[in-house]
N, C-alpha and C positions, 0 to 999 in steps of 0.2 A: 504494500500500500504506500502510495506516494504522499508525503506530507511536506509542506513548506510552512514553517511557523515563524512569524515575525515577532519581534519584541523591540523594546527601546523607545517606543513612542511616549508622548506625554505633553505637558504644557511647559512652554519655555518663553522667556521674554525676548523681545526683538534684540537681535545681536548675539543671542545665545547659541549654544551648540547641543546637538544630540547625535548619538550614534545608533542607527537601526541595525538590527541583526535579522538574518533569515536563515534558519537552520533547516537543512534538507535531509530527508530520509526516503528510502525506497527507490532512489535513482542513482545512476552512475554519475555522481555530481561532477566529477572531473571533466566530463566531456560536454556538459550542458552550458549554453550561453545563459547567463543570469541577468535579469533586468529588474530595475525598480521603476514602478509606475506610481502615480498619485492621481487622486481625484478629489477635487474640492466640490462642495455642494453647488449644484446647478451648472457644473462645468464638465467638459469631456475629460476622459482619462488621458493623462499626459505621460509620455515616456520621460523619465528623469535621467536614468543612467543605465549603462549596460557594460558587461564584461564577458569576454569570450573565454573559451577554455584555455587559450594561449595567453590570456591576461591583457588583451587589448581592451582598452576602456574608451568610453565615450559618454559625455554628459550633455544634457540639454543646454542651450544657450542661456536660458533663464537662471541656471544654477552654476554655470561655469565659474570656476574660481572660488566657489563656496562649498560645493559638494564633491565628495570623492567616493568612488566605489572600489571595493577590493574584495578578495575572496581568500578563504583559508581552506585549501583542498582537503587537508588532513582532518579538519573539524567539520567539513561540509557546511560551511557557513559563508554567506555573502553579507558584506557590510555596506552601509551607506553612512558615511561621516558627513554630517551637515553642520556648517558653521555660518556665522553671519546671517542667522535666520531672520526672515521678514514675515510680516503678517500674511502676505500673499503665498507663503509656503504652507500655510495651514491646509491640510488635506488628510485623507486616508492614504497611507503609503502601503503598497502591496508589492511583494516580490513575485517574479515569474521565472520559471525554468523552461528553456526551449531546447529540445534535442536538435542538434545542428544538421542532421540528415533527414530524419523522418518527420521533423517539425511538430512533434507532439509537445504540447505545452501544459504546464501545471501552474496553478495560482495558490498563493497563500491567502489567509483570511483578512489580512490587512491590519495596520496599526495606526491609530490616530495621532497626528502631530498637530498641535495647536500653538501658534505663535501669537502671544497677546501680552500686553502690559497690564 
């Protein structure tokens, strides 16, 4: 059974930092492309960051220079380090695992991030 479990969300003041984690089980984690998405109320889901099996990363323009994605293959965890948080970063953040060949994908349940003073 495949599971992606996010953690690390919460309430933080503008300018603050959070680190999200997504723990994977039931998949060959090392070969999957991992992505973080977010969805704010009333808005479409947005791709925030991605990391391939070879460690190539990409982040959305809206978070470039503030967010960093990384992965620990041994622990089967992908992280999203967020700093310089802004109110517009408020959203439910979800991780997604995509098989690079057969394109099978899996979602986590999401974790709420609220940036507010």
